[in-house]
N, C-alpha and C positions, 0 to 999 in steps of 0.2 A: 391372475393379479390380484395379490389381495391388498384391499384397502384398510385405511387406517379408523382408528375407532374412534376419533375425534371430528366432530361437524363438518361439515364440509363449507367449502366459503362463502358460498353461497346462500347458504342454510344460515352462516352464524352472521355475515352482514344481516339478514334479513330480521333476523331476532334483535340483532344489535341499535338493528333503526328501531323496536320496537322498547327501546329499554330508554329512549329518549322522555323525561319527565315522569317515568314510572318512578312511583315509592317504594323502595327495595322493604319497607318495611312491613307495606300493605299488601305486595306481594309472597313475601315472605309468613305472613299471619294466613293470607287463601290457600298458599300451597302446604302449609302444614295441616289445615283442616280436612284437602282434598287427599292429603296422604293418611291419615287419621280415618278416616272414613275407609278405604280402601283397605286398607290393614283391617280394619273390624270385619271384610267381606263386603265392603258396598259396593256400587258403581260409577261409572263414568256421570252419573247423572247430579251429581253434589254440583259438578262444573255448569254452571248458568249464566253468568256472563262473560263478556268478552275478555274484561280482567282474570274471572278464574282460570280463564283458558289459556291465558298467556302466562299467567303466576305459574298453575301445571307445567306449561311448554319449558318452560324456564329454567324448572325444577327437575325433570323427566327426561327429558329430550335426550341431551348427552348423554345420559346411562342407559334410556334405551337402548338410543343409534349403535352407542358402543359395543350392546349384546346382539343384537342386530347383524351387525359387522361379523362380529365374531363367528357366525351361525352362517352367514354366508360365503366367509374363508375357508370355512370349514368344507361346507358343499362343492365350491367351485374348486377344491385342492381334489377333491375326490372325482368329481364332474366335472374336466377344465373343458370339454367342448359342450356340454351347458348354453345355450346363447339364445335365450326367452327373447320375444320381440313384442309381446303383452303380457302387462302385469295386473291383477286383481289383489289388495290392501283389503284383507277383511279387518274391521273393526280398528280402522286407520289413526284415529283420534285426531292429530294435528299432522300425520303424514308422514313421520318417522323412516315407519320401516320402507314407504316408496322411494324416497331420498338414501335410503342406504342400500336399495336393490339398483337404485340408479345409478349408482357408484362403482356397482360388486359386477352391474350385466352391461356395459356400451351397448349390446345391442337390442336395448329395450325402447320401445318404441311409445308405447300406446300405456300409460296408467290409466286404471279404474279404482277409487277410492271407494269404502263403503264402511258407514257409524251411526249409528242410531243418533249420538249429541251435533245437534244443529253447529251449537257455539264452536265446538272445536273443528266441524267442517271448513266453516267460516276462517279460523284463523289458518287451515291449514291449506286455501287458498289463497288466502291473502300472503304466508309465507312462502307458496311456490312462482305469485304471480311475474318473478322477474328471475327465474331458474333456465336457463338453457334449455333443462329435458326436461323441466315438473310443469311449464308455463302452460302447460293446454289440459292438463290432468282434469280427468271427470271424477265429483264425488258425488258422490250417492248417496243421499242423509235418508232414516229409516231402520228400523231392523236389520241385521247380517243376513240373518237368519233369512227374514223373508223375503229381503231385497236381492240375495242368492239366486231362487228362483227365477229373478227376470233378464240376469247378464248374462253376458255369452262367456262360454270357456275364456282361458286364458294360459298363456304357456308356461305361467307360474302365478302360483298364488300363496301372498304368506298371510302369517297373522301373528301379532306379536301382543304377549299381556291381554290377552280378550279371550281367553277362554274360561277361566279363572272368574269372571264375571255372572257363570252361566249355570244354573243346576246339573248335576249327572244327565237326565235325559237330555236337556238341550244342547251339552256338549255333544253328546253320541250325532244327534240332526246334523248339528253343526260339520262336526266334522267329516260325515258319510259325503253334507252338498259342499263340504269344501273340496273334497276329494273328485268330485262329479265336475266339478268347477276347474279340476289342475290337468292343464292334456299334457303337460311333461313334467313339472316337480310341484309337490309341494312342503314350506316351512313353515313351522308352530314353534315359537320360542314364549319361553313363559317362567316367571320367579323361579331362583333356582333355591326353592325349599322344598321340605320332603311332598308338601302338596303339591307343588308344583309338577315333581317328578310324579307323581300319580295321577296328574290329569296328562302328563305325556306317555307314560306310559298304557295309559287306558287308549290311549288316541291311535300310539302304534301300535299296539295289539289291535283293536280293530282295524285298520286300513292295512296291515297287514293280511288278516285274514282274506279281506279284500283285493287282492292283488299284488300290494306295494311292496317297492323293495325300499331296505334300509339305505342311503346312502353317508350318512353321518348323524351324529358319532358313531352310531355303534358297527362294530363291522362284520355286522351276523341280523338274522333275523328269528332268532330264538329267543326266547326271554331273558329278560336281565338277569345278570349272573350274581348281581348284589343282594345282600342280603341283609335286610333290615337291623341295625338303626343305620347303618350305608344308604346313602342314594346319591345317583349320577347327579351331576351339576358341577358348572364353570366357572369362573372370575374372568371379567375383563379391566385390568387398570385403565382409568381414564385422566387427561387433568380436567382439574378446578380452575373455571376462568372467576375475578374477583366477583362478578354478578353473580355466579352460579354458586357461592362460598356466600355473599350476602345472603339470597334466597333461602338456601337452604338451613343458615344457621350455623355453618360449619367454618374453622379452621384450617384445616387440613388440604393443601392445595390440589389432590388428587381423592379419586373414588374407587371402590370396586365393587361393579355389580357381578354378583352374583345371580345365574341363569339355569336354567335348561333350556334344551332344544331337541325336536329331531327333522331332518331332512327327507324326505320320502322320491322317488322317480317313479315314473313306467317302467324303466327298463333298469336294472340289474347291473349296478357301477363295475366297470372294466376290469376296476382291482381292490383289492379291500387292503383297507389298514388298520393296525391296532392303535385305540386312542390311549392317552395319559390320562388317567384318572384321577391323581392328585399329584400336588406340587412333589418333586424330586426330592428324594434325601442327596445330597453331592459330598460322599465323605472323603476322604485322605485316600483312601484304598480303593473306592467303588462308588457307583451311583447306583441307588435306588427306587426303581418305581414300580410304579402298581399300573399295570395296561390291562386294557380289556381286548381279547384277542377274539380270532373266528372261537375256539376255543373255551372260551370262557376269560374270568378273570388270572392274571399271570402275571407273580412278581419279575420283573426284569433287571438282574445285578450285574453291573458293564465293570470289569476289573479296570484299574489303573495301567496294570501292565497291558492292555490291549490299547495302544492308543487311539490308534482311527477310532474305535469303536466309542471309548472313553470321551474323545471328542467331539462328537458327532451327538452322543448322549448328555452332557452340556448345554446342547442349546435346547434339548426336550424343553416344553414347558406344558405347564397342565392347559388338559384340554388340545394338546398338537394330535396328528396323524403319526403315527412311525408306518411307515410303507416297509421297514424291514426289518425284524423285531430281534435284538441282541439276549 
């Protein structure tokens, strides 16, 4: 089941409820200050008040949710039999990844969230209060790395937009700890920048050495075949509500979130899929696409005269899995 990149109705309703009486201009100022801090390499420590947390959630939850949803769709497409019952959300913030995981996996029954920011944890619990799936979630405040040692294993572990806040040494420690807690699968999502890609590559290499299998987006466990300045990343388009536009100071009614992810499993996927690495070029005579395959990066050219293959290739989108290469 592919899930939508838009916020679930229950989460949207919970956020909308908090918009009552909210100063959009004040929220926009807070959101901009937090965003500037993150871009400068700062952490969520700048989110200190309930107003800060809400401004951050209103500005970032839609795009973060869209990226996580796209990553989980890629995982479930390759591993359709994955049916985790327990979730551990590391660096959970306002709980965005947990909401996406609940949508992607109807089998999930138990949700544990970890984050050092008490203000964000309070907001996460408020947003989840009326949820049919997340109302009973547990939120453990404190340092995620330290708390990981205290929690039980979970079938599925997820970490979105968190490892970039850590030093390289702490990233390696957290990576090892998350994998130790993942009974079946681990998904890590980062911004789709060269730096985010580098962090995902390091984590991927570390866990392959520990015995992990890459289920998505890569169709192999070999080193990434892309050569700098090229880097692997994907894009998910999402609509912006009026409040979202006001808080972000944006006129355009949509947003494109660039992200990079890796989904790792304890058992190898039953089948491998090539991955579309860039928007395909749809021409009158042929469709040209760049695919990552088991053998490396390969150009795919599908001529218009091959009507069935051409019709199939017209549906390819950046980030899609291609089960049978043309």
